[in-house]
N, C-alpha and C positions, 0 to 999 in steps of 0.2 A: 213702926221703926222706920226711918228714911234710909233708903239705899244710898250709899256713898259711891258717887260716879268715879270711875277710874280717870287718872290724869291722862290727858291726851296731849301729845307733842309732835313736832315735826323734826326729823333730824337730817342733817345735810352731811355727806362725807365727801371730802375733798382730797384729791391725790396730791401729796406732797412731792413726789418724785419729779413732777413737771416743772417746778420752780416758776410758776405763773406770777407775773406782776400782780401787784395789789388790785389794780382795776380789772384785770382779766379774772383774777380770782373771785371778786366780788360779782361780776356779771355772770360767772358760771354758778355761783351759789344762787343768784337770783332766778336763773333758768331752773335749777333744781327744785327750788321753792315752788314755782308756778307748775312745772310739769307733775311733780308728785301730788300737789294740791288737786289738780285736775284729775288725776288717778283715783285719789280718795273719795272725791265727789261721785264718781262713777260707782264706787263700791259701798259707800255707806254715808249718805248725806247727813244723818244725824250725828255721826262721829264728827264730821267736819264742822257742823254748826255748833256742837259743844266747843269744840277747839276756838273757834271765832269768838265764842262768848266767854271764854277763860283767858284772854290774853295773847292767844296765838303762839304758844311757847315754841322756839326753835332753838336747837342746839347744832353747833357746827363742829364736826369732828375731822380728824385728819386719818388718812390711811397712806401706806407706803407705795402701792404700786397698782397696776390695772389688775392683775391676777386676783389680788386679795379683793379688791372692790368687785370685781365681776362674781367672785364666789358669794359675796354677801347679796349682791343683786339676785343671783339665782336662788339663794336660800329665802329671801323675802318673797320672791315670785312663787316659789313652790308653797310657801305658807299663805299665799293669797293675802299678803300685807302690801298696800299700795305703794308703789315705788317707781322712779323713774331715772335712768341713766342718761346722763347728758354727754353728748358728743359734740365737740366743737366744730364750728363751720370752716375753720382754717383760714380765716381772713387776716389774722394778725400774728399771734406768738406761736401757734400750734398747727401740726399738719391736719388737714381735714379729717374728720372723723375721730379725732383723739378723744377717749373717754375721759372727762375731767372731773365729774362729780356725780354722787348719787343722792337722789332725795327720797327720804321714807316718810310717808304719812302726809298729813296728820293722822295719828293713829294711837292705838292703846300702848301706854308706856311699857307695860309688863311684855308685850309682844315685840316691841321694837328692841328693848333692853337685852332680851335673850341672845341678840346677835351682835350688839354694839357695846356692851358694858366694858370690854377691854380695849376699846379705842380711846385715845386722848383727845381733849379739846384742841382745836387749832388755834 
């Protein structure tokens, strides 16, 4: 019997309370993708390679504010799920250090979903 591999995905969570412009939002998502990808590589290269070979699934979700996002970030770190918090440089729309997005994975869908299933698509 052949074992079925669990789906691997990457999730990006973006703060909606900041009302970022479309370009700013896109760049923050890009930062989150790269930073959490690098964290996942450090933790488990095989999971990342499976993700790369299966279409690199990404889901972008929204969250209401910093406190809710920080709570999720802390939960993922506690569970040793690769993640990265994006803090803006403050060169355009936002003050320096503003946390804008959270990247999670690529990682196992079941482990990500236990924390993100209540969030809505952006």
